[in-house]
N, C-alpha and C positions, 0 to 999 in steps of 0.2 A: 620376604616382602609381603606386607599385609595387603589384602584386597579391600580397597576403600570404595564403597558404592557411590560416593559422591565425587570421585576423582573426575576432573574435567577432561574433556577431549582436548587434543592440541588445538591451539587457535589457528584460524585460517591463514594467518600471515607467517606461520612457521615454515621454513623451507623443507622441501622433500616430502610433502604430504600426498602428492598425486591427487590433488583436489579436482573435482569435476570441472571441465572446461566448457561445457554446454552453458550458454548464457542464461538459460531458464533456471539453473540450479546453482546460484552463487552461494558460497559459504559465507557466513557472517550473520549480522542481525536481520531478523525478519519480524514483521508485525502483522496483525490481522484481527479477526474476530471469529467467534462461534455463535450460533443461534440456538436458543432452546426455548421450549414452551413450558418446561417445568420450572419450579421456583429456584432462583428468581428468573422469570421469563424475560426474553429480550435478546439484544445483541450485546455481547460481552467481549471486550478487547483482550488480546494476549500479546506478549512479547516473547520472542524466541531467539536463540542463538543456535544456528544449524550448521552442520558440516555435511557436505555431499562429497562422497569419495567412493569410486568404483561400485556404484549401485547401492551404497549403504548410506542411510540418513542417521546421524546421531546429533544430539543436542540437549538443550535444557531451556527452561523458560518459566514464565509465571502468568497467572491470570487470577480472576477473583476467587477461585477455589484454593489456589496456593502454588507452590513451586512444583515443577515436574521435570522429568527427563524424557527424551524422545529416542526411540530405537525403531528403525524400519528400513524400507527399501524403496528404490525409485528406478524407473526405466527411461533412458533418453530416447529410445525408439518411438514410444507413444506418449511419453509424459506421465504415465501412470505412477502413482505414489501410494504407499500404505505404511502406517507406522502405529506404534502404541505410545500413548501419552500416559506415563506412570506418575501419579501424584505421590510424593514422598509420604509414606505411612498411610496412604489412603487407597484409592481405587485406580483402575486402568480405564482408559478410553481408547477405542479402536478408531483410527482415521483412515479414510480411503478417498482418493481424489485424482485429479489430473492437472498437469501444468501445461497450459496452451500459450504461455508467454506473458500472461498477466497475473502471475502468481499461481498458487495451487487452490483449486476449488473442489469441494466434495462434501462428504457426509461423515459425521462422527457417530459412534454408537456405544452405549453401555447396555449390553444385552440384559434382559430380554426386550425391554420396551422403551428405553430412553434413546433418542436420536435427534439429530438436527444437522443443519448445514454449517459450513465454515468456509473461510477464504483467508489465506495468508499470502504475503508477498514480501520480497526483499525491501527492507526499510529505505534503501537508497532510491528505489523506484518511485516512491510516493504512492499514495492510495489510488490504485487504478480504477476504483469505482466512482471517484469524484471527477466532475467535469473540470477541465482546465481552460482558462481564458487564453486565447491566442492573440498575438498582436495583429491588428487589422491592417495597418499600413506599415511600410518599411521606411518611408521618408517623413521628415518633419511636416507638420500640417501646413505651414506657410510657404512651402517651396513653390506653390503654384502662383503666388502673387508676383506680378511683373514689377521688378525693382525700378524700372525706368518710367512707369506710369505716374502721372501727377497725383499727389495726395489730395483727397477730397478736402474742401474747405469746411471747417467746423464752425458753427455759429452758436453762441450761447443762447439759451432759451429766452433770456430777457432782451436780447438784441434783435431777435427776429421780428420782422414786420407782421402785424396782425393780418390774418387771412379772413376774408369774408366767408361766412358760413353759407353753404349751399342749402337751399330749402329741401326738405324731404318731400318726395312725391309719392 
């Protein structure tokens, strides 16, 4: 059997994988970004497909640099994670961070001098860095109107009697 470096890991919905049950580490699609001051500077998005099983992280993804594979470790006790992001035919990037329930935050590094921050989260969670609007009331607005109260009489502007102007003092 040939060893294919691009062989994909089993998908999270395959039975019998012993996937992680801790809700902070769901296997499947993740999204996020990394920050860098080098060219091109800024906040750069990335898409990942991660599998968390028995303390091991595996996966693949892509970002502006290209396609990559992920191999690393995680700990449910304290949420610590570390992995290598290996670009196909290019360089490796070391990642280290923590998962406190809002995705994984931390620092990436290409020794000796390139480094920056990152944040990734399960795609289904939605971006935890954005504020979400919450519903202010649970009942329809007009529930406070008394249905038995008489309706006010409306008068068309042309039918109204002229009012005397009061002098300004």
